[in-house]
VEXDREN-2710 file (C-alpha; in Angstrom, 1 decimal):
% VEXDREN-2710
k/r/px/py/pz
1/MET/0.0/0.0/0.0
2/ALA/1.0/3.6/-0.4
3/ASP/-0.8/6.9/0.4
4/ILE/0.4/9.4/-2.2
5/LYS/0.4/13.0/-0.9
6/ASP/1.2/16.3/-2.5
7/ALA/3.7/18.8/-1.0
8/SER/1.0/20.3/1.3
9/GLY/0.3/16.8/2.7
10/LYS/-3.1/16.4/0.9
11/SER/-3.8/12.8/-0.1
12/ILE/-4.1/12.6/-3.9
13/ALA/-4.3/8.8/-4.3
14/THR/-3.9/5.5/-2.7
15/ALA/-2.0/2.6/-4.3
16/GLU/-2.5/-1.1/-3.8
17/LEU/0.3/-3.4/-5.0
18/ARG/-0.1/-7.1/-5.8
19/GLU/2.6/-9.5/-7.0
20/ASP/2.0/-11.5/-10.2
21/THR/4.4/-13.6/-12.2
22/GLY/7.4/-11.5/-13.1
23/LYS/5.8/-8.2/-12.0
24/VAL/4.0/-6.2/-9.4
25/THR/0.7/-4.6/-10.5
26/ILE/-0.2/-1.2/-9.1
27/ALA/-3.8/-0.2/-8.8
28/LEU/-4.1/3.5/-8.1
29/VAL/-7.3/5.0/-6.8
30/LEU/-7.3/8.8/-7.1
31/ALA/-8.9/11.2/-4.6
32/SER/-12.0/12.9/-5.8
33/PRO/-11.9/15.6/-6.9
34/SER/-8.3/15.1/-8.0
35/PRO/-5.9/18.0/-7.7
36/LEU/-4.1/16.8/-10.8
37/SER/-5.0/17.2/-14.4
38/GLY/-3.4/16.3/-17.7
39/LYS/-0.6/13.7/-18.1
40/HIS/2.0/12.9/-15.5
41/GLY/5.0/10.7/-15.2
42/ILE/4.8/8.2/-12.3
43/ALA/7.6/5.9/-11.0
44/ILE/8.7/3.7/-8.1
45/THR/11.8/5.1/-6.4
46/ASP/14.5/3.4/-4.4
47/VAL/14.1/5.0/-0.9
48/ALA/11.0/4.8/1.4
49/ARG/11.1/8.5/2.2
50/CYS/8.8/11.3/1.0
51/ASN/10.0/14.7/2.4
52/PRO/8.3/17.7/0.8
53/PRO/8.4/20.0/-0.9
54/ASP/10.5/18.4/-3.7
55/PHE/10.4/14.7/-2.6
56/SER/14.1/14.3/-3.7
57/SER/14.4/12.2/-0.5
58/ALA/12.7/9.3/-2.3
59/GLY/15.9/8.7/-4.3
60/ALA/16.3/7.6/-7.9
61/ILE/14.0/5.4/-9.9
62/PHE/14.1/1.8/-8.6
63/ASN/16.6/0.0/-10.8
64/PRO/17.9/-3.3/-9.2
65/PHE/19.1/-4.7/-12.5
66/GLY/21.0/-1.7/-13.9
67/LYS/18.7/-1.0/-16.9
68/ARG/18.2/2.3/-18.7
69/HIS/15.2/4.5/-17.8
70/GLY/12.1/4.4/-20.0
71/LEU/9.5/2.1/-21.3
72/LEU/10.6/3.0/-24.8
73/ALA/14.4/3.0/-24.1
74/GLN/16.8/0.5/-25.6
75/GLY/18.2/-1.4/-22.7
76/GLY/15.2/-0.5/-20.5
77/PRO/13.0/-0.4/-18.6
78/MET/14.0/0.0/-15.0
79/ALA/11.8/-2.0/-12.6
80/GLY/10.4/1.3/-11.3
81/ASP/9.3/2.6/-14.7
82/LEU/5.5/2.9/-15.0
83/PRO/3.3/4.1/-17.8
84/ASN/2.2/7.8/-17.7
85/LEU/-0.8/8.7/-15.6
86/GLY/-3.5/10.5/-17.6
87/MET/-6.0/12.7/-15.7
88/PRO/-8.8/12.9/-15.0
89/LEU/-9.4/9.2/-14.3
90/GLU/-10.8/7.1/-11.6
91/ARG/-8.4/4.1/-11.7
92/PHE/-4.9/3.5/-12.9
93/ASN/-3.5/-0.1/-13.2
94/ALA/0.1/-0.6/-14.3
95/PRO/2.8/-3.3/-14.1
96/ALA/6.2/-2.7/-12.5
97/LEU/8.1/-5.3/-14.7
98/GLY/10.6/-7.3/-12.8
99/ALA/9.6/-6.0/-9.3
100/THR/8.5/-8.2/-6.5
101/LEU/7.0/-7.9/-3.0
102/SER/8.8/-11.1/-1.9
103/PRO/12.4/-11.3/-0.7
104/GLY/15.1/-10.8/-3.3
105/PRO/17.0/-8.1/-5.2
106/ALA/13.9/-6.7/-6.9
107/SER/11.7/-6.5/-3.7
108/LEU/9.9/-3.2/-3.2
109/LEU/9.8/-3.9/0.5
110/ALA/13.5/-4.7/1.2
111/GLY/16.6/-2.6/1.9
112/ARG/15.8/1.1/2.1
113/GLY/12.3/0.5/0.9
114/THR/10.6/2.2/-2.0
115/ALA/8.1/5.0/-2.8
116/ILE/5.8/6.0/-5.6
117/VAL/6.5/9.5/-7.1
118/VAL/4.3/11.5/-9.4
119/PHE/6.0/14.1/-11.6
120/ALA/4.7/17.4/-12.9
121/ASN/5.0/16.5/-16.6
122/VAL/4.7/13.5/-18.9
123/ASP/7.6/11.0/-19.0
124/ASP/8.9/10.8/-22.5
125/GLY/9.9/7.2/-22.0
126/VAL/13.5/7.5/-23.1
127/SER/15.4/10.5/-21.5
128/GLN/17.8/9.7/-18.7
129/PRO/17.4/9.6/-15.8
130/GLU/13.7/10.4/-15.3
131/GLY/12.1/10.9/-18.7
132/ASN/12.3/14.7/-18.7
133/ALA/9.2/14.6/-16.5
134/GLY/9.9/17.7/-14.4
135/ALA/9.5/18.3/-10.7
136/ARG/8.2/15.7/-8.3
137/VAL/4.8/16.8/-7.2
138/ALA/3.5/13.9/-5.0
139/CYS/5.0/10.9/-3.2
140/GLY/3.9/7.9/-1.1
141/VAL/5.9/5.3/0.8
142/ILE/5.3/1.7/-0.2
143/ALA/4.7/-0.4/2.9
144/ALA/3.1/-3.8/3.6
145/PRO/-0.2/-3.5/5.4
146/ASN/1.4/-4.9/8.6
147/GLN/4.7/-2.9/8.1
148/ALA/5.1/0.3/10.1
149/VAL/6.4/3.3/8.1
150/SER/9.7/4.6/9.5
151/PRO/9.8/8.1/11.2
152/THR/11.7/9.5/8.2
153/ALA/9.3/8.0/5.6
154/THR/6.6/10.7/5.7
155/SER/6.7/14.5/6.1
156/ALA/4.8/14.2/9.4
157/GLY/7.2/11.7/10.8
158/LEU/4.4/9.5/12.2
159/THR/4.6/5.8/12.6
160/VAL/2.1/3.1/13.2
161/GLY/4.3/1.0/15.5
162/PRO/4.4/3.2/18.6
163/ALA/0.6/3.9/18.4
164/LEU/-0.1/0.2/18.3
165/LEU/2.2/-0.4/21.2
166/ILE/0.5/2.2/23.3
167/LEU/-2.9/0.8/22.4
168/ALA/-1.8/-2.7/23.4
169/LEU/-0.3/-1.6/26.7
170/GLY/-3.4/0.4/27.5
171/ALA/-5.6/-2.7/26.8
172/VAL/-3.3/-4.8/29.1
173/LEU/-3.5/-2.3/31.9
174/ILE/-7.3/-2.0/31.7
175/GLY/-7.5/-5.8/31.6
176/ALA/-5.3/-6.1/34.7
177/GLY/-7.3/-3.5/36.5
178/LEU/-10.5/-5.3/35.8
179/LEU/-9.0/-8.6/36.9
180/LEU/-7.8/-7.0/40.2
181/ARG/-11.2/-5.5/40.8
182/ARG/-12.9/-8.8/40.2
183/THR/-10.5/-10.7/42.6
184/LYS/-11.2/-8.1/45.4
185/SER/-15.0/-8.5/45.1
END
């Protein structure tokens, strides 16, 4: 999963990733109404970090096999290259060829993690290193549903792990209090 947000922190889309044979399929559901219009490049990057305003913290396009950038490039594409996003639309489904969610060199969940980045302009499919797609305008960290996002992964710096730990400890303390009350009665 990834919650893709613009530089102001507004959610523009959510992405769900599923592994198929030899690829990961990304289903993108856009917020309504979408703040984006026209065509935009979109790619998976090699760092699970989305610090606004320029999202350069997300690193380069995910490229575990040393390929050239672009779906049309000779010697490409990189595993993080995706087809352009055309707006307005309600759904976007695209394959990340060679990427996986399971362990291995092409795993989107291993190492420094990965993110999905949306660019201001269309990706020309051949220019190095990012298809002449312009500035990064939105970003979302890719995380497994049960995987906490690291403190440096989002602009807000929030994580799921500590909140769940506090919730669990609170439940244990309430349960212990009820048990003590019951034994005293």
